N, C-alpha and C positions, 0 to 999 in steps of 0.2 A: 938940727934936731933939739938943740938946747932950749929953743924957744917954743918947742912943741907943748901941747896941752895933754897931760896924762889922762887917759880914758880907757874904757873897755869896750869891746865889740863882740857880738855873738850873732848866730843865725836864729831863725824863727823857732827852731826846736829847742834852743838853749843847750844843745849838746856840745857845742864848741864855743869857747870864749877865750879871747886873747886881750892882752894889755898892749896899748899903743900910746905913742906920744906924737901928736900931729898938730900942725899950726892952723889948719883950716878944715872946714866941712868937706870940701872937695878932696883934700888929702885923706880925710877919714874914709871916704868912699873908696878911694883908690887902694889904700893899704888894707882896709877892711876886706875888700874883695880878694885881695892877694892872700891874706892870712886864712880866710874862710874857704878858699878854693873856688870862688865864683868866677864866672866868665867876665873879664873886664869890659867886653863889648855890650853886655846886657845892663840896662839901667837898674838902679837899686834905689830904695827909699830908706831914709834914716829916721828911726823913731826912738823915743826913750823906752828902754826895756821895761821899766817899772809900770808905766801907765799908757804907753802907746802913742804919746804925743809926737806928731810929725815935726822933725827938725829940718827946715828948709832955708833958714836964714843964717848967714854967717855971724851976724851980730848976736843973735840968740844963742848960737853955738858957743861963742866966746864968753857969754854971761853965765853959762852953766858951771857948776863947781867941778873941781878936778875929780878924776876917777869916776865920772858919770858913765853909766853903762848904756851903750847904744845897741840897737838891733837893726841889722840890714835885711831888708825884705825885697824879694823879687816881685815881679808884676802881679802874679797870682797868689802870693803869700799874704797872710794877714796876721796882725799882732793878736796875741791872746795872753791873758794873765797867767802868772805862775799858778799851777794847780797843786793843791795839797790833797793827798789821798790817804785815808785811813785804810790800812791793809785790805780789809774786805773779807778776810778769812780768820779762822781761830788762831792760826799760827803766826799771823802778822797784825795782831790787834794792838790797840791803845796808841802807841806813838805814831803820829802822822809823819809821812815821808815827804820832805820838800823836794819837789821834782825840778830842781835847778842844779846845775853843775858848772863850775868853772874848771874846765878840763883842758888838757893838752890834746893835740890832734893825735888820735889813736889809729888812724888809717894805716894800712900797710902791714904792720907787724902784729896787730891785735889778733887774739885767738878768735876762732869762729863764734864762740859763745858770748864774746864781749858785746857785739852789736845787739844780740838778743837781750842781754842784761840791761842795756841802755833802753831798749824798747819797753821792757817791764818797768824800769824805773820811771819812765815817762807816763806809761799807761799800763797798769797791771792787768786790765781786762784783755789786752792784746794776746795774752797767753792762750786764749781759746782758739785763736786763729793760727797758732803755730803747728807745724807738721810734727810727726813723730820723730823725725831726724833732729829737728830743732829741740824738742823736749829732751831727747837723749843727750844732746850736746850740753844742755844745762845740767843734766844729772851727772855727767862725766866731768864737769868743770871742777877745778880745785875749790874746796869750800871757802877758805879764807879770801881768795881772790874774787870769787863770785859774791861773797858778802860785801866786800869793798865796792864792787861795781854796782850792786843793788842798793847800797846804803843801809843794809840790814845787819843785825847782830848775827854772829856765826851760828848760834842755836836756831834762829829763825830760818837761816839759809839752809841748814841741815834738814829742818822739817820740810821746807819747800822741796828739796831734792828727793826726800823720801816719798812725799806725796806724788811727785811727778813719776817716780819709779813705779808706784802702785798703779797709777793710771796707765802707764805703758804695759805693765804686766796684765792688767785687766783687758786691754785692747787685744793683746796677743792671745789670751785665752778665748776671747770672743771670736777671733779670726779662726783659730783652730777648731772651735766648736762648729762654726759655720761650714768649714771644709769637710768635717766628718759628717755633718748632716747632708751635704750635697752628695758625698760618696754613698751614703745609705740610701738616699732617694734614687740614685742611679742604679744601685743594685736591685732595689725593689722593682723598678721599672723594667729591668731586664728579665727578672723572674716572671713578671706578669706577661711579658711578650712571649716567653718560652711556654708558659702554661696555655696561653691563648692559641699558639700554633699547634700544641699537642691535642687540645680539645676540639679544634675546629673541624676535623674530618668527622668525628663522632656527632657533633652538633648538626652538621649538614645532613648526615644520614637520618638523625632523629627528626629533623625538620621535614625531610621528604616523606618519612613515615607518617608524620602528623598530617601533612597535606592529603596523603592518600586516604588516611582514616576519615578525615573530615569530609571528603567527597563521596564516601560510600553512602548508599541508600539503606535506611532502616527498613527491613522487609515487613515488619509488623505494621508500621504507620505509613510507609511510603514517603516519608520526609528524608531529605538529606541529613546526615548526622550533624553536619555543621549547623543547620537550621535548628535542630533540636537543642544543640549545645547553647546557641544564642538565646532561645526561648526560655530555657531553664536556668541559665547561669548569668545572664547579663542584666544590668539595670536598663530600663526602657528599651527592651529588645525590639519593639516595633520600629525604632529609628535606625536599627542596625541591619534590618532585613531588606532584601530587594522587593520591588513592587510585585514581582511574580510570586515570591514566597508569601507576601502579605495576602494576596488574592487566594492562595491555596489555604492559608490558615483560616481566613474569614469564611471561605466556602465550605469548610469542613463542619463548622458549627460547634457549639459548646459541648453537645453530647459526645461527639466524636473525639474532641480534643482532651476531654477529661482523662480517659485511659492512656492517651498518648503521653500527656505531661505527667500523669500520676498525681494531679492536684485535686482539690475539692472543686465543686461546681462554682462557688463564689469567686475564687481566685482565677479559675479558668475563664469565667465570664468577663472579669475585669480586663484580662489580657486581650481577649478577642475584641472587646470594645475599644481598647487602645489601638489595636491593629486596624480596626475598621476606620477609626478617626484618622489615623495616619494615612491610610489608603485614600480616603476621601480628600484629604488635604493635597496629596500628590496629584490626584486627578484634576482638582481645581487649578493647581499650578500649571498643569499641561494645557488645560482649556484657556487659561489666561494668556499663555504664550502664543497659542494658536490665534486667539483674538487679536493680539497685538500685531502678529504677522499679517493677518488679513486686513487690518486697518492701515498698515504701512504700505501695502501694495494693492490699492483698490482698483487701479487701472487694469492690472493683469486679470483680475476676476471679471471685470466688465468685458474685456476682450475675449475671455473664454466664453462668456455668455453669448456675445455677438457671433462668435465663430460657430457655436452650437446651433444658433438660430438660423444662420445662413446656410448651414450644411443641408437641411431638407430642401431649401429653396433651390439650390444648385442641382439637387437630385431631380427635382420636378422638371427643371429645364431640360 
């Protein structure tokens, strides 16, 4: 080991960094995997931590200066430069935070919030993906220790914890408001159902009375009450009446319908003209349907004519 080359090794996130003394590139891979907790059976690539240059030659490795920092990458990992982030919020402004750390291995005995703090130190925007439990653990973390893990001043760390607490309080208020709204809507729905059940018998009786009244015949005019209601109260009443009612209205004439409707002659005449036009249109539709049917079955009509012609001949025989 006395002939080993002093150097440093880290993983691709730069969260773990160790000092080593190795005589060769292969020994760097073996010991680096051991310190970083990599599976020794999986292949790794050695690159320079500062610019990502791949180190694959033993001679090049020996030419590098002492304390050079290397990065070990798995097959699907890629080198990326060290990122600097200006806080991004008012309470973390001005001084940029260097997202690089030469740390000791903190696995095992580290507090639950420690890994979260390391995530924030690497990428502050990851805070939006954290659960409420994660945010609460950051709020409950000791201020000085959290400040050290984040690389912030204690004042900024305290501001961060206060902001996170306000976010959690607001979410809790929104959750409670939503629950109260759901309870209120359920209560209103139950009241509507109860009122509907209470009013249903009365509505059924009223509906039956309305049907009976509508089917009664007005003794003065001879029209069914429903027909008079449609004529007087509906828009385009001619489209709402049956063909039989239309024929009855048209056959009465303008003079007879004026006292029945209680309208002037002009308005009554316009109504009868509309009824007559509607009746004519319906009769034309019936004739068109009959014409289509007769054209569709010409053979049957010819057979009927032949049968009617043969009948007298058979009688004469």
